C-alpha positions in Angstrom: 53.6 43.9 -23.0 56.1 40.9 -23.6 55.7 37.9 -21.8 59.2 37.3 -19.9 58.6 34.0 -18.7 61.0 31.2 -18.9 59.7 27.4 -19.4 61.9 24.5 -17.9 61.1 20.6 -17.2 60.2 19.2 -13.8 62.8 16.5 -13.0 62.3 15.6 -10.0 58.9 14.5 -7.9 59.9 17.8 -6.0 58.1 19.8 -8.4 55.2 17.3 -8.4 54.3 16.9 -4.8 50.6 17.9 -5.3 49.5 14.9 -7.3 46.0 16.4 -7.8 47.4 18.7 -10.2 48.4 16.2 -12.5 46.0 13.3 -12.0 43.6 15.4 -13.7 43.6 15.7 -17.4 44.7 19.0 -19.0 45.5 18.7 -22.4 43.3 21.5 -23.7 44.7 24.2 -21.0 48.2 22.9 -22.3 47.6 23.7 -25.8 46.8 27.0 -24.8 49.6 27.5 -22.8 52.2 26.3 -25.1 52.0 29.0 -28.1 54.4 29.3 -31.1 56.9 31.4 -29.3 57.0 29.3 -26.0 57.6 26.5 -28.1 60.7 27.8 -29.7 62.0 29.0 -26.1 61.6 25.4 -25.1 65.1 23.6 -24.5 65.8 20.8 -26.6 65.0 17.4 -25.1 65.0 13.9 -26.2 62.0 11.8 -25.3 62.5 8.0 -25.3 60.6 5.0 -23.8 62.7 1.7 -22.8 61.3 -1.5 -22.6 62.6 -3.6 -19.5 62.8 -7.1 -19.5 60.1 -9.5 -20.2 57.9 -6.2 -21.9 60.8 -6.5 -24.9 59.4 -10.0 -25.6 55.6 -8.8 -25.9 55.1 -8.7 -29.7 51.8 -6.6 -29.3 53.4 -4.1 -27.4 56.5 -3.6 -29.9 54.0 -3.2 -32.8 51.9 -0.8 -30.8 55.1 1.5 -29.8 55.9 1.9 -33.5 52.8 3.7 -34.0 53.3 6.0 -30.9 54.4 9.4 -31.9 53.3 11.8 -28.7 54.0 11.9 -25.0 53.0 14.0 -22.6 56.0 15.8 -20.5 55.5 18.0 -17.2 56.9 21.6 -17.3 57.1 24.5 -15.1 56.7 27.9 -16.4 58.5 30.7 -14.1 57.2 34.2 -15.1 57.5 37.3 -13.8 54.7 39.9 -12.2 53.6 42.7 -14.0 54.0 44.9 -10.8 57.1 43.7 -9.4 59.2 41.9 -12.3 61.9 40.6 -9.5 59.2 38.2 -8.1 59.2 35.2 -9.8 56.2 32.7 -9.7 56.2 29.0 -10.9 53.1 27.5 -13.0 53.1 23.8 -13.3 51.8 22.3 -16.6 52.0 19.7 -19.3 52.7 19.8 -22.8 52.7 17.3 -25.7 56.4 16.5 -27.1 57.1 14.2 -30.1 59.1 11.1 -29.2 62.5 11.5 -30.8 64.2 8.4 -30.1 62.5 4.9 -31.2 62.0 2.8 -28.3 64.6 1.2 -26.4 65.2 -2.8 -25.3 67.0 -3.3 -22.0 67.7 -5.9 -19.3 69.9 -3.7 -17.3 68.2 -0.5 -15.9 71.4 1.0 -14.6 72.3 2.2 -18.1 69.9 4.9 -17.2 70.9 6.7 -14.4 70.2 10.0 -15.3 67.6 11.1 -12.5 69.4 14.8 -12.6 69.8 15.1 -16.3 67.1 17.3 -17.8 68.1 16.6 -21.3 66.2 13.3 -21.4 62.5 12.6 -20.6 62.5 8.8 -20.5 59.4 6.6 -19.6 60.0 3.0 -18.7 57.7 0.1 -19.5 57.7 -2.8 -17.1 55.1 -5.8 -16.8 55.9 -6.7 -13.2 55.5 -4.0 -10.8 56.8 -6.5 -7.9 60.3 -6.7 -9.5 63.5 -5.4 -8.2 64.0 -3.4 -11.5 60.4 -1.9 -10.4 61.7 -0.7 -7.0 65.1 0.5 -8.2 63.3 2.8 -10.7 60.5 3.7 -8.2 63.5 4.9 -5.8 64.6 7.0 -8.5 61.2 8.7 -9.2 61.5 7.3 -12.6 58.2 7.3 -14.7 57.0 4.0 -14.8 54.1 2.9 -16.9 52.6 -0.9 -17.6 52.1 -2.6 -21.2 47.7 -1.8 -21.0 48.6 2.1 -21.0 50.6 1.7 -24.4 47.8 -0.2 -25.8 45.3 2.1 -24.9 47.3 5.2 -26.2 47.3 3.2 -29.5 43.4 2.4 -29.6 42.6 5.7 -28.5 45.2 7.5 -30.5 46.5 9.7 -27.2 49.8 10.5 -26.4 51.5 8.6 -23.5 50.2 10.3 -20.5 52.1 11.8 -17.6 51.3 10.6 -14.1 53.7 11.1 -10.8 53.4 7.7 -10.1 53.7 4.2 -11.4 51.0 3.7 -13.8 50.1 0.0 -15.0 46.6 0.7 -16.2 44.1 3.3 -16.9 41.6 0.6 -15.4 40.6 3.3 -12.8 41.2 6.5 -14.6 39.2 9.5 -13.5 37.9 7.7 -10.4 38.3 9.2 -7.0 38.2 6.7 -3.6 37.8 7.2 -0.4 38.0 4.2 2.1 36.4 4.0 5.4 35.9 0.8 8.2 39.5 -0.5 7.5 41.6 -1.6 10.6 44.4 -3.3 8.9 47.0 -0.8 7.6 48.5 -3.4 5.5 45.8 -4.1 3.8 45.1 -0.5 3.1 48.4 0.3 2.2 48.5 -2.3 -0.7 44.8 -1.2 -1.7 45.8 2.2 -2.2 49.3 1.4 -4.1 46.6 -0.9 -6.7 44.4 2.3 -7.1 47.6 4.6 -8.0 48.6 1.6 -10.1 45.1 2.1 -12.2 45.3 5.5 -12.3 42.6 6.3 -9.5 42.8 9.1 -7.0 42.9 8.6 -3.2 41.2 11.2 -1.0 41.4 11.3 2.9 38.0 12.9 3.3 34.6 12.3 1.9 33.3 15.4 -0.5 31.4 15.5 -3.4 34.6 14.8 -5.5 34.4 11.2 -4.4 32.8 8.8 -6.9 33.3 5.8 -4.9 33.4 4.6 -1.2 35.4 1.4 -0.3 33.9 0.4 3.1 34.8 -2.4 5.2 31.6 -2.0 7.4 28.3 -0.1 7.1 29.3 2.1 10.2 30.5 5.5 10.4 29.8 9.0 8.9 31.6 8.5 5.7 29.2 5.4 4.9 26.1 8.0 6.2 27.1 10.8 3.5 27.7 8.4 0.6 24.3 7.2 1.2 22.7 10.2 1.4 24.6 11.5 -1.6 24.0 8.5 -3.8 27.8 7.5 -4.0 28.5 3.7 -5.0 29.4 2.2 -1.9 31.6 -1.1 -2.7 33.9 -4.1 -1.1 37.9 -3.9 -1.3 36.7 -6.8 -3.9 36.0 -4.5 -6.5 39.7 -3.1 -6.3 41.2 -6.7 -6.3 38.9 -7.9 -9.1 39.5 -4.7 -11.1 43.6 -5.4 -10.7 43.0 -8.9 -12.2 41.4 -7.4 -15.2 44.3 -4.8 -15.8 45.3 -6.1 -18.9 42.3 -5.6 -20.7 42.7 -2.2 -22.2 39.3 -1.7 -23.2 37.9 -2.4 -19.6 37.4 0.6 -16.9 36.4 -0.4 -13.5 33.6 2.3 -13.2 31.2 0.1 -15.5 28.0 -0.3 -13.8 27.8 -3.8 -14.9 30.9 -4.6 -13.5 30.4 -2.6 -9.8 27.2 -4.4 -9.2 28.3 -7.3 -7.9 30.7 -5.3 -5.5 28.1 -3.4 -3.8 28.2 -3.2 0.0 25.3 -5.4 1.2 22.8 -3.4 3.5 22.9 -6.1 6.4 26.9 -6.5 6.4 28.2 -7.0 9.5 24.6 -6.9 11.1 22.9 -9.8 12.9 19.3 -9.6 13.2 16.5 -10.9 15.0 12.8 -10.6 14.4 9.5 -10.3 16.6 5.9 -9.9 16.3 5.9 -11.3 12.7 3.7 -14.3 11.5 5.8 -17.4 10.7 5.6 -17.0 6.9 6.5 -13.0 7.3 9.6 -14.0 9.5 10.8 -16.7 6.9 10.9 -14.3 4.3 12.5 -11.7 6.3 15.0 -14.1 7.4 15.9 -15.2 3.7 16.3 -11.6 2.6 18.6 -11.0 5.2 20.7 -13.8 4.1 20.6 -12.6 0.5 21.6 -8.9 1.6 24.5 -9.9 3.3 23.4 -10.4 7.1 22.7 -13.0 9.5 19.8 -14.0 11.7 19.4 -15.7 15.2 16.6 -16.3 17.6 15.5 -13.1 19.8 17.5 -12.8 22.9 20.5 -13.9 21.6 23.3 -11.9 22.9 25.3 -12.0 19.3 22.2 -9.7 17.6 23.0 -6.5 16.5 19.3 -5.7 15.7 16.0 -6.7 17.0 13.6 -5.9 14.2 9.8 -5.5 15.4 6.3 -5.5 13.8 5.2 -2.3 15.3 1.6 -2.9 14.4 1.2 -6.0 16.4 3.3 -6.2 19.1 2.1 -5.5 22.3 4.5 -6.9 24.7 8.5 -6.8 24.2 10.5 -9.7 25.1 13.2 -9.6 27.8 16.7 -8.1 25.9 20.1 -8.5 28.0 22.3 -6.4 25.6 22.0 -2.8 25.6 23.8 -2.4 22.4 20.9 -3.9 20.3 19.0 -1.8 18.3 15.4 -2.0 18.4 13.9 -0.7 15.2 10.5 -0.9 13.4 9.9 -3.1 10.5 10.3 0.2 8.0 13.8 0.1 9.0 14.3 -3.8 7.3 12.5 -2.7 4.2 14.0 0.6 3.7 17.5 -0.7 3.8 16.3 -3.1 1.2 14.7 -0.1 -1.0 18.0 1.8 -0.8 20.4 -0.9 -1.4 22.2 0.5 1.9 21.8 0.4 5.7 19.3 2.7 6.9 20.0 5.4 9.9 18.4 3.2 13.1 17.9 6.4 14.9 15.0 7.4 12.3 13.1 4.0 12.8 14.0 3.4 16.4 10.8 1.5 18.0 9.2 3.0 21.0 6.5 1.2 22.5 3.2 3.2 22.2 1.2 3.2 25.4 -2.2 3.7 24.6 -4.4 5.2 27.2 -6.7 2.6 28.7 -10.3 2.7 27.3 -13.2 3.4 29.5 -14.9 0.2 30.8 -18.6 0.3 29.4 -21.1 0.3 32.1 -22.6 -3.1 32.1 -26.6 -3.0 31.4 -26.8 -5.9 33.7 -25.7 -4.4 36.4 -27.9 -1.3 36.7 -30.5 -1.4 39.5 -33.2 -0.2 38.1 -35.6 -2.8 36.2 -36.6 0.0 33.5 -36.7 -1.8 30.1 -36.9 1.7 28.5 -33.6 2.8 30.2 -32.0 -0.3 29.0 -33.2 0.1 25.6 -31.6 3.7 25.8 -28.3 3.0 27.1 -27.9 0.2 24.7 -28.7 2.5 22.0 -25.9 5.0 23.8 -23.5 2.3 23.4 -24.1 1.4 20.1 -23.8 5.1 19.2 -20.6 5.5 21.1 -18.7 2.3 19.4 -20.2 3.8 15.7 -18.8 7.6 16.5 -15.6 6.8 15.3 -16.5 5.3 12.0 -19.3 8.0 10.9 -18.2 10.0 8.3 -19.4 13.5 7.6 -18.0 16.5 5.3 -19.9 18.9 7.4 -18.5 20.5 10.1 -20.1 20.0 13.6 -22.5 22.5 14.9 -20.9 25.1 17.5 -21.4 23.7 21.1 -21.6 25.6 24.0 -19.8 24.6 27.4 -22.8 23.7 29.3 -24.5 21.9 26.1 -23.3 18.4 27.5 -25.5 19.0 30.8 -28.3 20.6 29.1 -29.0 17.9 26.6 -29.8 14.3 27.4 -28.0 11.4 26.0 -31.3 10.5 24.2 -31.9 13.9 22.7 -28.4 14.0 21.6 -29.0 10.8 19.9 -32.1 12.1 18.1 -30.0 15.0 16.5 -28.9 14.3 12.9 -26.2 16.3 11.5 -27.3 17.5 8.1 -26.1 20.8 5.9 -29.8 22.6 7.1 -28.8 21.7 11.0 -25.1 22.6 10.7 -26.4 26.1 9.1 -28.9 26.8 11.4 -26.7 26.0 14.5 -24.1 28.3 13.2 -26.5 31.3 12.0 -28.7 31.2 15.1 -26.7 30.1 18.1 -29.2 29.0 21.1 -28.8 31.7 23.8 -27.2 30.9 27.2 -30.2 31.0 29.3 -32.2 29.0 27.3 -32.3 25.1 27.7 -33.9 22.8 24.8 -36.1 20.3 26.0 -35.5 17.0 25.9 -38.2 16.2 23.6 -36.9 18.7 21.0 -35.5 17.1 18.0 -34.4 18.6 14.7 -36.4 17.2 11.6 -34.9 14.0 10.5 -33.7 13.8 6.8 -35.2 11.9 4.1 -33.9 8.2 2.8 -33.0 9.8 -0.2 -30.6 12.2 1.5 -29.1 9.5 3.7 -28.4 7.3 0.3 -27.2 10.5 -1.6 -25.0 11.1 1.7 -23.4 7.7 1.3 -22.8 8.0 -2.2 -20.5 11.2 -1.3 -19.0 9.4 1.7 -17.8 6.4 -0.4 -16.7 9.0 -3.4 -14.8 11.0 -1.0 -12.9 7.8 0.4 -12.4 6.4 -3.3 -11.0 9.6 -4.2 -8.5 9.2 -0.9 -7.4 6.2 -1.9 -6.7 7.1 -5.5 -4.6 9.8 -4.3 -2.7 7.3 -2.0 -2.3 5.4 -4.7 -0.5 8.2 -6.8 1.1 9.9 -3.9 2.5 6.9 -2.2 3.3 4.8 -4.9 3.5 6.4 -8.3 5.2 9.7 -7.6 8.0 8.3 -5.6 8.6 5.2 -8.4 8.9 8.4 -10.9 11.1 10.8 -8.9 14.8 11.3 -10.0 17.6 11.1 -8.3 16.3 7.9 -6.0 18.6 6.5 -3.6 20.5 3.2 -5.4 18.8 4.3 -9.1 15.6 3.9 -10.2 13.4 1.2 -8.7 11.3 0.4 -11.9 11.8 1.1 -15.5 9.3 4.1 -16.7 7.3 1.5 -18.9 6.7 -0.9 -16.1 5.1 1.9 -14.3 3.4 3.0 -17.0 2.0 -0.9 -17.2 1.4 -1.0 -13.3 -0.6 2.6 -13.3 -2.0 2.8 -16.5 -4.8 5.5 -16.5 -5.2 5.8 -12.6 -4.2 9.7 -12.9 -7.5 10.2 -15.2 -9.8 8.4 -13.3 -8.7 10.7 -10.2 -9.2 13.4 -11.8 -12.6 12.8 -13.0 -13.8 11.3 -9.4 -12.2 14.5 -7.5 -14.7 16.7 -10.0 -17.9 14.3 -8.9 -16.7 14.6 -5.3 -16.8 18.3 -5.3 -20.0 18.3 -7.0 -21.7 16.1 -4.7 -20.4 18.0 -1.7 -21.9 21.3 -2.9 -25.4 19.3 -3.7 -25.5 18.0 -0.4 -24.5 21.5 1.5 -27.7 22.9 -0.5 -29.6 19.7 -0.2 -33.6 19.8 -1.3 -35.5 17.1 -2.4 -35.6 18.3 -5.8 -31.5 18.4 -6.4 -30.7 16.0 -9.1 -28.0 13.6 -8.6 -28.3 11.9 -11.7 -26.9 15.1 -13.3 -23.6 14.6 -12.0 -23.0 11.4 -13.2 -24.1 12.5 -16.7 -22.3 15.2 -16.6 -19.0 13.1 -16.4 -20.3 10.0 -18.3 -17.9 10.6 -21.5 -14.7 11.1 -19.1 -15.9 8.1 -17.2 -15.8 6.1 -20.6 -12.4 7.4 -21.7 -10.9 6.6 -18.3 -11.9 3.3 -17.4 -11.9 0.9 -19.8 -8.0 1.1 -20.3 -7.2 0.4 -16.9 -9.9 -2.3 -16.0 -9.1 -4.2 -19.3 -5.3 -4.2 -18.8 -5.6 -4.5 -15.1 -4.6 -8.3 -15.0 -1.6 -7.3 -17.0 -0.7 -4.8 -14.2 -1.3 -7.1 -11.8 1.2 -9.4 -13.4 3.9 -7.0 -13.5 3.6 -6.0 -9.9 4.0 -9.8 -9.1 6.8 -10.2 -11.4 8.7 -7.0 -10.6 8.2 -7.9 -6.9 9.7 -11.3 -7.2 12.9 -10.1 -9.3 13.7 -6.7 -7.8 14.0 -6.7 -4.3 14.1 -3.1 -4.0 10.5 -2.9 -5.6 9.6 -5.5 -2.8 10.9 -3.5 0.0 9.1 -0.5 -1.7 5.9 -2.0 -1.5 6.3 -3.4 2.2 7.4 0.1 3.5 4.3 1.7 1.7 2.0 -1.0 3.0 2.3 -0.2 6.6 1.8 3.1 6.2 -1.7 4.4 7.5 -2.7 5.8 4.3 -2.8 2.0 2.8 -4.5 0.4 6.0 -2.0 -2.3 5.1 -3.3 -3.2 2.0 -1.1 -4.3 -0.9 -0.9 -2.3 -4.3 -2.6 -4.8 -5.8 -5.6 -4.4 -3.4 -5.8 -0.6 -3.6 -5.6 -1.1 -7.4 -8.5 -3.3 -7.7 -10.9 -0.6 -6.2 -11.4 1.3 -9.9 -12.7 -2.2 -10.9 -15.2 -2.6 -8.1 -16.1 1.3 -8.3 -18.5 1.7 -11.1 -20.6 -1.2 -10.0 -21.0 0.1 -6.4 -21.9 3.7 -7.7 -24.7 2.2 -10.1 -25.9 0.1 -7.0 -26.2 3.3 -4.6 -28.1 5.2 -7.7 -30.4 2.5 -7.9 -31.1 2.9 -4.2 -31.4 6.2 -4.4 -33.7 5.8 -7.3 -35.9 3.7 -5.1 -36.5 6.6 -2.6 -37.3 8.8 -5.3 -40.9 9.9 -6.0 -42.1 9.2 -9.3 -43.0 13.2 -9.3 -39.4 14.0 -9.1 -37.6 14.9 -12.2 -34.4 13.5 -11.0 -36.0 10.0 -10.9 -35.6 9.9 -14.8 -32.2 11.2 -14.4 -31.0 8.8 -12.4 -32.1 6.0 -14.6 -29.9 7.6 -17.8 -27.3 7.8 -15.1 -27.7 4.1 -14.4 -27.5 3.4 -18.1 -24.6 5.9 -18.6 -22.7 3.7 -16.1 -23.5 0.4 -18.0 -22.5 1.9 -21.1 -18.9 2.5 -19.4 -19.0 -1.1 -18.0 -19.9 -2.6 -21.7 -16.9 -1.5 -22.8 -15.0 -3.4 -20.3 -13.8 -6.8 -22.0 -16.5 -10.0 -21.0 -13.3 -11.8 -20.5 -12.6 -9.9 -17.0 -16.0 -11.3 -15.8 -15.6 -14.4 -13.4 -17.7 -17.1 -14.0 -16.6 -19.2 -11.2 -18.1 -16.3 -9.2 -21.2 -16.2 -10.8 -22.2 -20.0 -10.4 -21.8 -19.7 -6.4 -24.4 -16.8 -6.6 -26.7 -19.1 -8.6 -25.9 -21.6 -5.8 -26.4 -19.1 -3.1 -30.0 -18.2 -4.8 -31.2 -22.0 -5.2 -30.3 -22.5 -1.8 -32.1 -19.3 -0.2 -35.8 -19.4 -0.7 -37.1 -15.7 -1.6 -33.7 -14.7 -2.2 -33.9 -11.4 -3.9 -33.2 -11.4 -7.8 -30.7 -8.2 -7.6 -28.2 -10.6 -6.0 -27.6 -11.5 -9.2 -24.8 -9.4 -10.5 -21.6 -9.7 -13.4 -19.6 -7.4 -10.7 -20.5 -9.4 -7.5 -18.4 -12.6 -6.0 -19.1 -14.7 -2.8 -16.3 -14.4 -0.4 -17.1 -16.1 2.8 -20.2 -18.5 3.9 -20.7 -18.8 8.1 -22.9 -21.0 9.9 -24.0 -18.8 13.1 -26.8 -19.1 15.8 -29.0 -15.8 16.3 -28.3 -14.3 20.0 -30.9 -11.3 19.6 -34.5 -10.3 18.5 -33.0 -8.9 15.1 -32.7 -9.7 12.5 -34.3 -13.1 13.5 -35.6 -14.7 16.5 -32.8 -15.6 19.6 -31.9 -19.5 18.7 -32.7 -19.6 15.0 -29.5 -21.2 12.8 -28.5 -18.2 10.7 -26.3 -18.6 7.6 -24.2 -15.3 6.5 -23.3 -15.2 2.6 -20.6 -13.0 2.8 -20.2 -11.4 -0.9 -17.9 -8.7 -2.3 -20.3 -5.9 -1.7 -23.3 -6.9 0.6 -24.3 -9.5 3.2 -27.1 -12.3 2.5 -28.8 -13.2 5.8 -30.8 -16.3 5.9 -32.2 -18.7 8.7 -32.7 -22.4 8.6 -36.3 -23.5 7.4 -38.6 -25.0 10.3 -40.6 -27.1 8.0 -40.4 -28.2 4.5 -43.6 -29.0 3.1 -43.2 -29.9 -0.8 -40.1 -30.1 -3.4 -39.6 -27.7 -6.0 -40.5 -28.4 -9.8 -38.6 -26.5 -12.2 -40.2 -25.4 -15.5 -38.6 -28.4 -17.1 -40.5 -30.6 -15.0 -37.4 -31.6 -13.2 -37.7 -32.3 -9.5 -35.2 -31.1 -6.8 -35.1 -30.8 -3.0 -36.8 -27.6 -1.7 -34.2 -24.6 -0.6 -32.9 -25.5 3.5 -33.1 -21.5 3.9 -35.2 -18.9 4.0 -34.4 -15.8 3.2 -34.4 -12.9 6.1 -32.6 -9.9 4.4 -29.9 -8.5 1.9 -28.0 -6.3 3.5 -25.3 -3.7 1.4 -22.2 -3.6 3.2 -22.2 -0.1 3.5 -24.9 -0.3 6.3 -22.3 -2.0 8.7 -21.2 0.8 10.9 -19.2 -1.3 13.0 -18.2 -5.1 13.7 -18.0 -6.1 17.3 -15.7 -9.1 18.4 -17.3 -10.0 21.6 -14.7 -10.9 24.4 -15.2 -14.3 25.3 -16.6 -14.9 29.2 -18.2 -17.5 31.2 -21.9 -16.2 29.6 -20.6 -15.8 26.3 -18.4 -17.6 24.0 -17.6 -17.3 20.6 -19.7 -14.5 19.7 -19.7 -11.3 17.5 -21.9 -8.4 16.6 -22.8 -6.2 13.9 -24.0 -2.2 14.5 -26.2 -1.5 11.6 -27.9 1.5 10.2 -30.5 1.1 7.3 -30.8 4.5 5.6 -34.6 4.0 6.2 -33.4 3.9 10.1 -32.6 6.8 12.3 -31.0 4.8 15.3 -28.6 1.8 15.0 -29.5 -1.8 15.2 -27.5 -5.1 16.7 -27.3 -8.0 14.8 -25.5 -10.4 17.6 -24.7 -14.1 16.4 -22.2 -17.1 17.6 -20.1 -19.0 15.6 -21.6 -22.5 14.9 -19.0 -25.3 14.5 -15.4 -25.0 15.0 -14.2 -24.9 11.3 -14.6 -21.3 11.1 -12.0 -19.2 12.9 -13.6 -15.8 14.3 -10.7 -14.1 13.7 -10.0 -14.7 10.1 -14.1 -14.4 9.7 -14.1 -10.8 11.3 -11.0 -9.6 9.3 -12.2 -10.8 6.0 -15.8 -9.1 6.5 -13.9 -5.8 7.8 -11.7 -5.7 4.8 -14.7 -6.1 2.3 -16.9 -3.3 4.2 -14.2 -1.1 3.8 -13.7 -1.8 0.6 -17.1 -1.3 -0.1 -17.1 2.3 1.6 -13.9 3.0 0.0 -11.9 3.3 3.2 -8.2 1.6 3.8 -8.4 1.7 7.5 -10.2 -1.8 7.7 -8.7 -2.8 11.2 -10.6 0.4 12.7 -14.0 -0.9 11.8 -13.7 -3.8 14.4 -13.7 -3.5 17.7 -13.4 -5.6 20.6 -15.7 -5.1 23.8 -17.8 -6.8 26.4 -20.6 -8.8 25.6 -22.4 -7.9 29.0 -22.8 -4.3 27.8 -24.7 -5.2 24.7 -27.0 -8.0 26.9 -25.5 -10.6 24.5 -25.2 -13.8 26.0 -24.6 -17.6 24.6 -25.7 -19.1 27.9 -28.8 -22.0 28.1 -28.6 -21.7 24.3 -29.2 -25.7 24.1 -31.3 -25.9 27.1 -34.7 -27.4 27.6 -36.3 -24.3 28.8 -34.5 -22.0 26.0 -36.1 -24.7 23.4 -39.2 -24.4 24.7 -39.1 -20.5 24.8 -37.9 -20.3 20.8 -40.7 -23.0 20.4 -43.6 -20.9 22.2 -42.4 -18.0 20.0 -42.6 -19.9 16.7 -45.7 -21.1 17.7 -47.2 -17.5 18.7 -45.9 -16.1 15.3 -47.9 -19.1 13.5 -51.2 -17.9 15.4 -50.7 -14.5 14.1 -50.2 -15.5 10.7 -53.5 -18.0 11.1 -55.4 -14.9 12.3 -54.2 -12.6 9.6 -54.9 -15.3 7.1 -58.3 -16.4 7.9 -59.3 -12.8 8.3 -58.3 -11.3 5.1 -59.7 -14.0 2.5 -63.0 -13.8 4.7 -63.5 -10.3 4.0 -62.5 -10.4 0.6 -64.7 -13.3 -0.5 -68.1 -11.6 1.6 -67.9 -8.8 -0.1 -67.6 -10.6 -3.5 -70.8 -13.0 -2.2 -72.8 -9.6 -1.2 -72.0 -7.6 -4.3 -73.8 -10.7 -6.3 -76.5 -10.6 -4.3 -79.9 -8.7 -4.1 -80.2 -5.6 -2.0 -82.5 -7.4 0.3 -80.2 -10.3 0.6 -77.4 -8.2 1.1 -79.1 -6.8 4.4 -80.0 -9.8 5.7 -76.4 -11.1 5.4 -75.0 -7.7 6.8 -76.9 -8.2 9.9 -76.1 -11.9 10.2 -72.4 -11.3 9.5 -72.4 -8.8 12.5 -73.6 -11.4 14.9 -71.5 -14.0 13.4 -68.3 -11.9 14.0 -69.2 -11.1 17.5 -69.2 -14.9 18.2 -66.0 -15.7 16.0 -64.4 -19.1 17.0 -61.5 -20.9 15.6 -63.4 -24.6 15.1 -63.5 -26.7 12.3 -67.0 -25.3 11.6 -67.7 -24.2 7.9 -68.5 -20.5 7.5 -71.5 -19.4 4.9 -68.9 -17.0 3.7 -66.7 -19.9 2.4 -69.0 -21.5 0.0 -67.2 -19.9 -2.9 -63.8 -21.6 -2.3 -62.1 -24.4 -3.9 -61.5 -27.3 -2.4 -57.6 -26.7 -2.1 -58.3 -23.3 -0.5 -60.5 -24.8 1.9 -58.0 -27.7 3.1 -55.4 -25.4 3.8 -58.3 -23.0 5.7 -59.1 -25.8 7.7 -55.8 -27.0 8.4 -54.9 -23.6 10.0 -57.8 -23.6 12.0 -57.5 -26.9 13.5 -53.9 -26.0 14.5 -55.1 -22.8 16.2 -58.1 -24.2 17.8 -55.7 -26.8 19.6 -53.4 -24.2 20.8 -56.4 -22.8 22.6 
């Protein structure tokens, strides 16, 4: 079918009112449209370029025009419809035409007043878009371009472009801008003109076609949409600066390096105040507020627009007179920095949590009955209640009848241990409604081997959760595509920080699953060592690459946090999440460094409670050796000699300190001087020193009397140890740390709820801090953090509990009174008497047997009869017994010394 169309030239702006048609480059469409027969039908038109005024004096521009041969010309094609030829339709387009007339130089633009003449397509080149010549040409709808357009066309070998508006340069070519927050119309009009002169497009409504948002403030829907869509948000200075560089034909305003300088800061137009933060943290946040375009004032100032609250520590809110202040959580502050844009306040609005008042614990001292058994039972109940929240069990609780609370006493409930067997027994054989178990009925208690194996599973489960937190909360978001504001870290930095954490997570997930299966179907013959041996090769493969380069990982985190504010904000946001327990990423990443030594210690503890006949004993030894093999692959350079020296000092300072305290993976954290307030782990009033290590707690008391000095194998004499070892307790045995409230009868005290694997009930160790150099708050916080690290938990704050000392029968009153000192002296003396009894009896029997065995049968009979008589009339005088004739002089002196001291007491 013949194409009955006519091609004409658009001579006036009326044909080009829709600027979006021509602002997009459609050269290829033009080529398709302009076929040979159409070109033959084009009317003859002269294309020319006119240099006006100062433009003709630019030698570089004149030379460039000699190389220009083609320009774009707008045309309108009038085509008849196939169904109805009478109806005409116009199709606008652009065609490339050769420049037929060389450039013309003029100082008088009045010579070219042919705006209605379609025989010419004239392009005027001006250097000043504020001159009178420019205004005259603009009023007549002439095509106006600047020298940079010509120079760029020569550089790119492109035709002179067509624009329905004056085009000075292509600095903003292909950029689509939208404005928000402007109230000055003159400023807005000027900015729009500059954008058009540089080839940009202005859109009234924000959409996906907008490439940049020019914002005067951080308010409004357009700003929020731009943040959500990741559209760059820039200040008006970006346009002004781009206009200053308009003569650089190789420059484009869309370059990221250029526009970064003009980003709208997240706290622009915001005046912040901070509440509930430490002085150090508040100073840090105030500095970052200024750095990100905001201001800060004191809380309560009427000019403040936002009050940022530490939602983890604030208990009471200050009075705020202004109702227009946004009260937001600190996550809003750090989230805004991370996104590099102001976050929406509604998502982070702070609402004070009103927690229900804790039930007041019944004071044991206020009970009317003097029954000591009942007091001990209620104390046991109190400790069980305090540790209830920290007990972790992978097994479901047994089904309980509605009347169970009334049918079972508290004492019998405390005797029930939740085990896999008891859970199955409860589930399979529920008690009939009519039956009521007696108070004395208790389920069989599990062995210490099961208890330690359960502890191994619990710590493994917590460890896997921590690794999962590192991956889900930190690593995956950093690797995610399409991050608001662009990638926070480079891929190589992410790889350096996290290393082989995914491999470690994978192998420990398998170990956790196998341990859970083992405990659910527990028997003493089950092998724990097999599980570790099963994955020993995977452990060797996964751990050394991470541990050996942990220092590099830590340094990368510190460096990126200092140099990249968005990464610092990212860490702050995630550190405040419950999954992280307010721990920094470095503190979480150190867990793999500590995990294998902890597992080895637990396996060694399981081996202690495993009989020699059990095949698992040998497998446990092999498993421990396999872990040591893994640790030998770790560079010796990673081991800290300073920490080892401190441990040796403790060993020399404490008499009887266990040798297993020495470990290459253990370090001394804290040393605290205290006074014992209870009967455990030593007598009340004893001066006790607590040595907190990274995974255990050494408890030692002050020696009562120093007898002699210590002589080393080299013959060197040094002072005797001032402390006596009481117990070395793994931190995993601490179920709860109690911060005892200060009262008239109890000051500066704390307690530990402890449960060793060999015990079925909780034990209470209570102490009073001695001296003022130790802050109780810092000490307890440090202790809880290392307890949480040992059992692989992140919620260290949940381990500490503030309670009334009266409920635990703890008091510091009369600790320094004469009566109290006399009472302690009597206890110490009575213990000496007990030791004297046991000391005199045991050697006496042994030596008697030896003497009798060397005598004749007749002598034996006579001596046995005399011994029976002497035993009935035994006294503790200085008289020498016949059975002592074989003693050495040294032993005799010691024997008479003890005998004399005891006889004086009686």
